VEXDREN-2710 file (C-alpha; in Angstrom, 1 decimal):
% VEXDREN-2710
k/r/px/py/pz
1/MET/0.0/0.0/0.0
2/LYS/2.9/2.3/0.7
3/TRP/4.2/1.8/-2.8
4/LEU/0.8/2.7/-4.3
5/ALA/0.6/5.9/-2.2
6/ALA/4.2/6.8/-3.1
7/ALA/3.5/6.2/-6.8
8/LEU/0.4/8.4/-6.7
9/ALA/2.3/11.2/-4.8
10/VAL/5.0/11.1/-7.5
11/ALA/2.4/11.2/-10.3
12/VAL/0.7/14.2/-8.6
13/LEU/4.1/16.0/-8.2
14/LEU/4.9/15.4/-11.9
15/LEU/1.5/16.7/-13.0
16/GLN/1.9/19.8/-10.8
17/TYR/5.4/20.4/-12.2
18/ARG/4.0/20.2/-15.7
19/ILE/1.2/22.7/-14.8
20/TRP/3.3/25.3/-13.0
21/VAL/6.8/25.1/-14.5
22/SER/6.6/23.8/-18.1
23/GLY/6.1/26.1/-21.1
24/ASP/2.6/24.7/-21.8
25/GLY/1.3/25.4/-18.3
26/VAL/0.3/28.5/-16.4
27/ARG/2.9/30.7/-18.1
28/GLU/1.4/29.9/-21.5
29/VAL/-2.1/30.7/-20.3
30/GLU/-1.0/34.1/-19.0
31/ARG/0.9/34.8/-22.2
32/LEU/-2.3/34.0/-24.2
33/LYS/-4.4/36.1/-22.0
34/ALA/-2.1/39.1/-22.6
35/ALA/-2.2/38.5/-26.3
36/VAL/-6.0/38.3/-26.3
37/ALA/-6.2/41.6/-24.4
38/LEU/-3.8/43.3/-26.8
39/GLN/-5.7/42.0/-29.8
40/ARG/-9.0/43.2/-28.3
41/GLY/-7.5/46.7/-27.9
42/GLN/-6.4/46.7/-31.5
43/ASN/-9.9/45.5/-32.6
44/ASP/-11.5/48.3/-30.6
45/GLN/-9.3/50.9/-32.4
46/LEU/-10.1/49.4/-35.8
47/ALA/-13.8/49.3/-35.0
48/GLU/-13.7/53.0/-34.1
49/ARG/-11.9/53.7/-37.3
50/ASN/-14.4/51.7/-39.3
51/ARG/-17.2/53.7/-37.7
52/GLN/-15.6/57.0/-38.6
53/LEU/-15.1/55.8/-42.2
54/ALA/-18.7/54.6/-42.5
55/ALA/-19.8/58.0/-41.2
56/GLU/-17.6/59.8/-43.8
57/VAL/-19.0/57.5/-46.6
58/ARG/-22.5/58.3/-45.5
59/ASP/-21.8/62.0/-45.5
60/LEU/-20.2/61.8/-48.9
61/LYS/-23.2/59.9/-50.3
62/THR/-25.9/62.2/-48.8
63/GLY/-24.6/65.7/-48.4
64/MET/-22.9/68.3/-50.6
65/ASP/-21.0/69.9/-47.8
66/ALA/-18.8/66.9/-47.4
67/LEU/-18.2/66.7/-51.1
68/GLU/-17.2/70.4/-51.2
69/GLU/-14.9/70.0/-48.3
70/ARG/-13.2/67.0/-49.9
71/ALA/-12.9/68.8/-53.2
72/ARG/-11.3/71.9/-51.5
73/SER/-8.9/70.0/-49.3
74/ASP/-7.8/67.2/-51.6
75/LEU/-8.2/68.6/-55.1
76/GLY/-7.6/72.3/-54.4
77/MET/-10.9/73.3/-56.1
78/ILE/-12.6/76.6/-55.5
79/GLY/-16.3/77.4/-55.9
80/PRO/-17.9/79.9/-58.2
81/ASN/-17.7/83.5/-57.1
82/GLU/-14.7/82.8/-54.9
83/THR/-11.2/84.2/-55.2
84/PHE/-8.2/82.0/-54.6
85/TYR/-5.2/83.5/-52.7
86/GLN/-2.0/81.5/-52.3
87/VAL/0.2/82.5/-49.4
88/VAL/3.8/81.5/-49.9
89/PRO/5.8/81.2/-46.6
90/VAL/9.2/82.9/-46.4
91/SER/11.9/80.3/-46.5
92/PRO/14.6/80.7/-43.8
93/SER/17.4/79.7/-46.2
94/GLY/17.1/82.8/-48.3
95/SER/16.3/80.9/-51.5
96/GLY/12.9/82.6/-51.9
97/PRO/11.9/85.4/-54.2
98/PRO/14.2/88.5/-54.2
99/GLU/11.6/90.6/-52.4
100/THR/11.6/88.3/-49.4
101/ARG/15.4/88.1/-49.3
102/THR/15.9/91.9/-49.2
103/ALA/13.1/92.3/-46.6
104/ALA/14.6/89.6/-44.4
105/ALA/18.1/91.2/-44.6
106/ARG/17.0/94.5/-43.2
END
């Protein structure tokens, strides 16, 4: 009977070792939990991005304001009865037009 109890104790110890120390045990479960949490965070970010894109598509399909805004920002278009003014920034290297170079030198 002592041999049977000793064999069972050894079997339990080996199984506990496998659960707590081996790579397939508790450490792997914790690593997988962390990976799942990270993936859920990424999924939430992508779901929010998808919601924003769906709202933008809906605006582009239904309203003219979104189309005008997109045409102005992406294509540089202007509307009728509007005047286009282009503002050129002064370059710090002095390679700009001569008027800006002389004004900057004063």
